[in-house]
N, C-alpha and C positions, 0 to 999 in steps of 0.2 A: 404539486400544488402551484408551483411557480408559473407553469403554463396556463393554468386556469385564470390567473389574475393578470396575465400578459394582455395589454390593450390590443395587440395584434392577433389575439386568439380569434378564430372564426366566429365563435359565439358572441364575443363582445363587439366584433365588427358588425355582426347582424343586429345586435341590440342598438348600436349607435345609429345604424341606418334607419331602424324602426323609430327611434327617438326623433331623428330629423324629419321623418315622414309625418309623425304625429304633430310636431310643431308646425310643419307646413299645412297640416290639416286644420289647425286653428286659424291660420291665415286664410286658407280656403273658405272656412266657414264665414269669416268676416266679409270676404269678397262676395259670397253667395247672398249675404243680407242686402247687398246693393242691387241684386237681381241681374243687372247688366254685366257684373263682374263674374258671375257664376261660371259661364262657359269658358272664358279665358283662364280662370283659376283652375278649373278641372283639367283643361288641356295642359297647363303648366305643371300640374301635379303629376300627370302621366309622363310628361317629358322628363322630369327629374327622376321619378321612380324607375323608369326604363333604364336610365343611366345607372341608377343605384344597383339594380339587379345584375348589370353587366360590369360592375365595379369601374365605371367610367366617370363617376361624378367627382367633382372637385369642390367648388363652392356652390352648395346646393341652393342657397337662397338667391345667389346671383343668377344661377341657371333658371330658377323659378321665374324671376322677374323678366329675364330675357325672353323666355317663351311667352309669358303673359303679354308683353308688349308686341311681340312679333305676330301673335295669333289673336290679337284683341278683336279685330273687326269680325272675322269669321266666327270666332269663339263666342262673341257677344250675341251675334245673330242666332247661332245654333242654340245657345243657352236660353235666350228669351223664347224661341220657338218651343224648346223642350219644356220649359216651365209653363207656357201657355197650354200646351197639350196636357201636361200633368194636371193643371187646374181644371181643364175641361173634362177630362176622363174622371178625375176624382169627384167632381161635382155630380156627374151622371151616376157614378157608382153609389154615392150617398143618396141621391134622389130616388133611384129605383130599388135600393136595398129595403127589403121588408114590405114592399108594396104588393098588394094583392092583384091577381090577374096573370094569365099566362103570358101576355105580351110584355108585362113588366119583368117577368122572370127571364124571358128571352133577351130583352134589352140589357138587363143586368149581366147576363152571361156574355153578351156581345162586348160590353165595355170592360168586363173582366179580361177577356181575350185581348182587347185593345191595350189594356194596362200592361199585360205580359209582353206584348210586342213593343210597347214604348220602353219598357225596362231593358229588354235585351238590346234594342237599338242604341239606347243611351249608354250602355256599357262599352260599346265599340266606337261610337262616333268621335268621342273626344280623344281616344287612344289613336285613332287614325289621323285626326287633325294634328296631334303632337308629332307625328312621324312623317306625314306626306302633305304635299301641296296639290290641291285640286279644287273644283267647284263644290259648293255646298251640296248641290243635288247629287253629284257623283259620290261624295263622301257618305251621304245618307244611304244610297244604293249599296255602296261597299259595306257599310256597317251592318245592314240587314242580311246581305249575302254572306258575310263572314259569320254572323251569329248562327246561321243555318248550316253553312258548310263545316264550321268547326263547333258543332253543337256540344261535343264533349267539354270543350273549354268553356262554352256558355254555361253549362250546368255547374262546372266548378266555380265560376264567378258568381252564379246565383247562390250556391252554397255558402260562399264567403260572405255575400251580402246578407243572407239569412243569419249567419253567425254574428255578424256585426249588429244586426237589429236586436238579437237576443242579448248580446253583451250590453247594449245601451239600456234595454229594459231592466236588466239586473244592476247595472252600474251607470245611472243617468249622467254623471259628470263626463263619462267617456264621449258623449255627443260632441264635445268640443274638438276631439281629436279623431273621431271615427272616420271622417272622410279620408284623412291621410292613411289610416290603418287599412281601410278597404282597398284603396287604390294601390298601396304598397304591396299587399298580398296578391291582388289580381295581376299586378305587373309581371309576376313570375310566369304564369301560364300564358298570358297575352304576348309576352316577349317572343315566344316561339312563333306565334302567328305573324307578328310584325316582321320577324326575320325572314319568314318564307316569302312575303311579298316584297320586302326590300331586295332580296336576292333576285327575284324575278325582274325588278326594275333594273338592277345592275346588269343582268344577263341581256335584257333588251337593249340597254345603252351600249353594251359591248358589241352586240350584233349589228346595231346601227353604225357604230364606229368602224366595224370591220367591212360593212357594205360600202361605206364611204371611201375607205381605203382601197378596196378592190376597184371601185369606179375610177378613182384617181389613177390607179396603175393601168387600167385598161384604156383610158382615154388620154390623148395627147393634149386635150384642151384643159382649161382650168377646172379643178374639182368642183362638182356641184354639191349643193347642200341637200341632204335627204329631207323630204317633206315629212313632218311628224305625222304619226297615225292619229285618227280621231280619238277623242277622249273616251276612255273605257272604264268600266267598273269591274268589281270582282266577280260578277256573274260570268264574265269571260275567264278563260283559263290563265290569262296573263295577269300582270301586276295590277294593284288596285288604283294606281294613280299614274297619270301620264307624266307628271312633272317629277322632278328629282326628289330624293329623300332629303328631309330636313337634317 
């Protein structure tokens, strides 16, 4: 019994991490109410939870605000774009729902598909921003490519999202913390994906460093700097971002 009540017991460690994620979820909700803070807060929540599932976190709230500030510009732009798309798609679904006519049925189905695409892209874009540096366009391409390439993980995240929605329906007060709960649990399957592309970036950097070293040994002249490759997305077999991991 002593082990059960030991604060270092894996169970209580997990509960402590979940509690921190829930409290961060409340902060996330407040940030989302400002609209412009939704993107940076979502990015920061992924940043912290990725560290939680790796047991790398120290001061979670300090890490949250660190990521919030560092990714504010890109996060705010992506967040506003995502909210605008959600409003546009949601309005069209509401407008065409129940309308008579074959064309209305087709348009309703079209926007239903668009809603699904929006959801799966949104699940990955902020996770990518929390880990990598790249242009917004490249990160969107990476997000949709990842969602298709790792469709099994996408389905797991969708199932977690559905479970969170059901939980809020039955326990409405959970809405205050549900953002943190959802991102905390999706961080476990997404961590593996982020690790894959992090390793690809490290391998690329090592290959570039090796090429530079070989050039320096072969030439008597001063070592030249290798020109970086053009920006790439995950549609290519290489890493999702040209720049370094955050």
